[in-house]
GUSERO-702471 format. One record per residue (C-alpha): x, y, z. Coordinates in steps of 0.001 Angstrom, whole numbers, padded with zeros to 6 digits, always signed. Example, Ala and Ser with C-alpha at 12.3 -4.5 7.8 and 13.67 -1.06 7.14 Angstrom:
<pts>
+012300-004500+007800
+013670-001060+007140
</pts>
This chain:
<pts>
-009184-029011-002563
-010110-025783-000362
-012236-023306-001515
-011371-019722-000382
-013584-016579-000280
-012367-013514-002063
-011586-011711+001199
-009511-014975+002499
-007540-014691-000706
-007004-011119-000509
-005668-011415+003086
-003390-014291+002153
-001697-012101-000222
-000507-009586+002459
+003049-010725+003809
+002755-011873+007495
+005580-009722+008509
+003759-006336+008207
+006077-003474+009751
+003587-000564+009585
+000080+000117+008286
-001295+003304+007283
-005104+002807+007825
-007890+003762+005596
-008721+007084+007655
-005222+008227+007638
-003338+010933+005600
+000384+011296+005165
+002659+013810+003341
+006443+013622+003306
+009118+011061+003143
+008573+007515+004186
+011602+004985+004620
+011322+001382+006048
+012512-001994+005998
+010375-004870+005608
+006591-004745+004405
+004262-001687+004889
+000842-001285+003832
-001053+001843+002935
-004673+001974+003028
-005318+005486+003409
-003853+008616+001508
-000027+009223+001043
+001548+012154-000829
+005443+012422-001151
+008273+009887-001370
+008742+006305-000428
+012071+004485-000487
+012671+000966+000629
+014479-002252+000028
+011336-004085+001211
+007479-004440-000068
+005079-001729-000402
+001322-002973-000455
-001030-000390-001587
-004645-001544-000541
-008031-001208-002374
-009356+002197-001911
-005921+003758-001037
-004668+006774-002874
-000912+007453-003150
+000655+010281-005164
+004611+010824-005610
+007713+009043-006312
+008178+005409-005222
+011317+003322-005115
+010831-000169-003869
+012128-003780-004326
+008452-005146-004578
+004904-003652-004851
+001397-004895-004819
-001000-002121-005841
-004766-002582-005433
-005408+001112-005024
-004631+004221-006968
-001222+005335-007653
-000104+008430-009653
+003594+009220-010284
+007068+007706-010574
+007274+004234-009738
+010498+002329-009790
+010242-001279-008629
+013485-003385-008613
+012078-006661-008786
+008206-007464-008982
+005310-005005-009444
+001975-006596-009022
-001073-004747-010108
-004340-006180-008796
-007796-005934-010597
-008701-003023-008654
-005297-001086-009086
-005046+002086-011003
-001564+003271-011838
-000694+006292-013614
+002501+007710-014642
+006265+006519-015296
+006825+003017-014490
+009861+000682-014429
+009917-002786-013238
+011883-006009-013320
+008695-007860-013584
+005154-006778-014069
+002130-008939-013273
-001289-007476-013932
-004809-008811-013280
-007540-008569-015643
-009432-005332-014976
-006359-003400-013656
-005981+000132-015208
-002405+001162-016314
-001689+004539-018163
+001762+005963-018700
+005252+004899-019762
+006395+001520-018915
+010050+000296-018849
+011098-003181-018101
+014385-003754-016588
+016445-006792-015703
+016465-006724-011955
+020291-005970-012166
+020008-003151-014003
+017040-001394-012086
+018580+001024-009568
+018425+000095-006062
+016878+002469-003752
+018995+004525-001467
+017619+003985+002036
</pts>
């Protein structure tokens, strides 16, 4: 049996095929569309649309409208979030707003404030890329 440090587990959860990274000292305003996986560790304000996976790191702040296939949230998100498949809210995650997801996974300590609607994956609207 292998023992892992917390840092190793967090690194292991990020998909290997990371398409782009918005670093901790970065700020971005506007519309972000992409394929694959994008990780945000900085500040983002605007709209995010993808058929891929969005990872919001611990310490990141995102405000706006998000439409994705999958999301992993360890930072702060405020706005409208539509996740067609799986939304994973980590212990450090803070999610405020209107949320719809096919599957919602929350860790102990996660904060969720808003309206939550669970939808079957086929019923959730697919984002327009």
